[in-house]
C-alpha positions in Angstrom: 94.0 132.2 110.5 90.5 131.4 110.8 87.6 131.3 107.8 84.6 133.8 108.6 81.6 133.9 106.5 79.9 137.4 106.2 77.1 138.5 104.6 77.1 142.5 103.8 75.3 145.3 102.6 76.4 146.0 98.7 77.6 149.3 100.5 79.8 147.7 102.5 81.5 144.9 100.0 84.9 146.9 100.6 85.3 144.7 103.8 86.2 141.8 101.5 89.1 143.5 100.4 90.0 144.5 103.9 90.7 140.5 104.3 92.4 137.9 101.9 89.3 136.1 100.6 88.8 132.5 100.7 85.8 131.9 98.3 83.8 133.7 95.8 81.9 136.4 96.5 77.9 135.5 96.1 74.9 137.6 96.2 72.0 135.8 98.3 69.1 138.3 98.1 70.0 141.7 98.5 73.4 140.7 100.2 77.1 139.9 99.0 77.9 136.7 101.1 81.8 134.9 101.3 84.5 133.8 103.5 87.5 136.3 104.6 90.8 135.1 106.5 91.1 136.4 109.9 94.0 136.8 111.7 92.2 137.6 114.6 89.0 137.2 116.0 89.6 140.0 118.4 90.1 142.5 115.9 87.3 141.5 113.5 84.8 143.2 116.1 86.5 146.6 115.4 86.5 145.7 111.6 82.7 144.8 111.2 81.4 147.8 113.5 83.0 150.1 111.4 80.3 149.2 109.0 77.6 150.3 111.2 75.4 147.1 110.7 75.9 146.7 107.3 78.2 143.4 108.3 76.7 139.9 109.7 79.1 137.3 110.7 77.5 134.5 110.0 80.0 131.7 110.8 81.6 130.3 112.9 80.0 130.8 116.0 83.5 132.2 118.0 83.7 134.6 115.1 79.7 135.6 116.2 80.7 135.8 119.8 84.4 137.8 119.3 82.0 140.5 117.5 79.4 140.6 119.7 82.3 140.8 122.7 83.6 143.9 120.9 80.1 145.6 120.4 78.7 145.4 124.1 82.2 146.7 125.5 81.9 149.5 123.2 78.6 149.8 124.5 79.5 150.1 128.0 82.5 152.5 127.0 79.9 154.9 125.3 77.9 154.5 128.1 80.5 155.0 130.3 81.4 158.4 128.4 77.9 160.1 129.1 78.4 160.4 133.1 
């Protein structure tokens, strides 16, 4: 399992319930920040995308990259559907 730090809008706080928590969840400004344990970084993108921009992956870099790749692939699939 990988430890991933995320920041979420309060409306998306349920993401913390979808994964084992690794730390206390703290409020930082308008967001809730904490660590979750993720079994597969490839699957993380699907979970993050589900919240439509209300979840940000802060670290590690490979988790951020996995989410970015998922988003790019989803955009390419979406653009292909319009043809």
